[in-house]
C-alpha positions as CSV (number, residue, x, y, z in Angstrom):
1,M,108.9,80.2,93.0
2,A,109.4,80.1,96.7
3,A,107.1,81.9,99.0
4,D,106.8,82.3,102.8
5,F,103.4,81.8,104.4
6,E,102.8,83.0,108.0
7,P,99.3,81.8,109.1
8,S,97.7,83.8,111.9
9,S,94.2,83.7,113.2
10,L,92.1,86.8,112.7
11,S,91.3,88.8,115.9
12,K,87.5,88.0,116.3
13,P,86.7,85.3,118.8
14,G,85.4,82.2,117.2
15,N,86.8,83.2,113.7
16,T,88.1,80.1,112.0
17,M,89.5,81.9,109.0
18,Q,93.2,82.1,108.8
19,R,95.3,84.7,107.1
20,Q,98.5,84.0,105.4
21,I,101.2,86.6,104.9
22,I,102.6,86.3,101.4
23,H,106.2,87.1,100.7
24,A,107.6,86.8,97.1
25,P,111.4,87.0,97.0
26,Q,111.1,88.0,93.3
27,A,109.4,91.2,94.3
28,P,110.8,94.1,96.4
29,K,110.7,93.8,100.2
30,A,108.1,95.9,101.9
31,I,109.5,99.4,102.7
32,G,107.3,100.0,105.7
33,T,105.0,98.3,108.2
34,Y,103.0,96.2,105.8
35,S,103.1,92.8,104.1
36,Q,103.5,92.4,100.3
37,A,100.2,90.6,100.4
38,V,97.7,88.9,102.7
39,R,95.6,85.9,101.9
40,V,92.3,85.3,103.7
41,G,90.4,82.3,102.3
42,D,90.6,82.4,98.5
43,T,91.1,86.2,98.4
44,V,94.5,87.8,98.3
45,Y,95.0,91.5,99.0
46,V,98.2,92.8,97.3
47,S,99.8,96.0,98.8
48,G,100.6,98.9,96.5
49,Q,103.7,98.2,94.4
50,I,105.9,101.0,93.1
51,P,108.6,100.5,90.5
52,L,111.3,99.2,92.9
53,D,113.9,96.8,91.5
54,P,113.6,93.6,93.7
55,V,117.4,93.1,93.7
56,S,118.7,96.6,94.5
57,G,115.6,97.9,96.3
58,Q,116.0,101.1,94.2
59,L,113.4,102.9,92.2
60,V,113.7,102.0,88.5
61,A,115.1,105.0,86.6
62,G,114.1,105.8,83.1
63,D,111.0,106.4,81.2
64,I,107.5,105.9,82.5
65,E,107.1,102.7,80.4
66,A,110.0,101.0,82.4
67,E,108.4,102.1,85.6
68,I,104.9,100.7,84.7
69,R,106.4,97.4,83.5
70,R,108.4,97.0,86.8
71,V,105.2,97.6,88.8
72,F,103.3,94.9,86.9
73,D,106.3,92.5,87.1
74,N,106.3,93.0,90.9
75,V,102.5,92.4,91.1
76,A,102.9,89.3,88.9
77,A,105.6,87.9,91.2
78,I,103.5,88.4,94.3
79,A,100.4,86.9,92.6
80,Q,102.5,83.8,91.7
81,A,103.8,83.5,95.2
82,A,100.2,83.5,96.5
83,G,99.3,80.6,94.2
84,G,97.7,82.7,91.4
85,S,98.7,84.8,88.4
86,L,97.6,88.1,86.9
87,A,94.6,86.2,85.5
88,S,93.5,85.9,89.1
89,V,93.3,89.7,89.6
90,V,89.7,90.8,90.0
91,K,90.3,94.4,91.1
92,L,93.2,96.7,90.3
93,S,93.8,100.2,91.5
94,V,96.3,102.4,89.7
95,F,97.7,105.6,91.2
96,L,99.5,108.1,89.0
97,T,101.2,111.4,89.8
98,D,100.3,112.5,86.3
99,L,97.2,111.3,84.6
100,A,98.8,112.1,81.2
101,H,100.5,108.7,81.7
102,F,97.1,106.9,81.8
103,P,97.1,105.9,78.0
104,K,100.6,104.3,78.6
105,V,99.2,102.3,81.5
106,N,96.4,101.1,79.2
107,E,98.8,100.1,76.5
108,I,101.2,98.2,78.8
109,M,98.4,96.7,80.9
110,A,97.1,95.1,77.7
111,T,100.4,93.2,77.4
112,Y,100.0,91.7,80.9
113,F,96.3,91.0,81.0
114,S,93.8,89.5,78.6
115,E,90.0,89.7,78.5
116,P,88.0,89.6,80.6
117,Y,90.0,92.4,82.2
118,P,89.8,93.0,86.0
119,A,87.7,95.9,87.4
120,R,90.0,98.9,87.7
121,A,90.2,102.4,89.1
122,A,92.8,105.0,88.1
123,V,93.4,107.8,90.5
124,G,95.5,111.0,90.1
125,V,97.6,111.7,93.3
126,A,99.9,114.5,94.4
127,S,102.8,112.2,95.3
128,L,103.8,108.5,95.9
129,P,106.4,106.9,98.1
130,R,110.1,107.5,97.1
131,G,109.1,109.8,94.3
132,A,107.5,107.1,92.2
133,R,105.2,108.1,89.4
134,V,103.0,105.0,89.4
135,E,101.7,102.5,92.1
136,V,99.4,99.5,91.6
137,E,97.5,97.5,94.3
138,C,95.1,94.7,93.6
139,I,92.8,92.0,94.8
140,L,93.1,88.4,93.6
141,S,90.5,85.6,93.8
142,L,92.0,82.1,93.9
143,A,88.6,80.4,93.9
């Protein structure tokens, strides 16, 4: 899987750490002024992913299960482009416009992750970009 890495030095004088901008062609392009992910050292910060189809750039239509699976597929593509996998995820944040979908997130998450599971937060929100019903952001450790 090809990925683009754009190293840049962090802004503090004397800082020797580099950050790499991660771009996964198999995940949707960023729809704003952000990167899909940023790697600093062995830590990767993955921006929130909504259920956008990476080919069409359109929101996945259908049931909540299809939306949740698309989000985890997008996160997995970015993790792989960064040199990791979903097994590298140490912290996951899930945002839902309806917490009634939380049991479905648990059910589907169990097909993408295995024990030990990452730390996780689930937050109910009023709305998400493009009318999405679910968004996931995460942090990976590649150490």
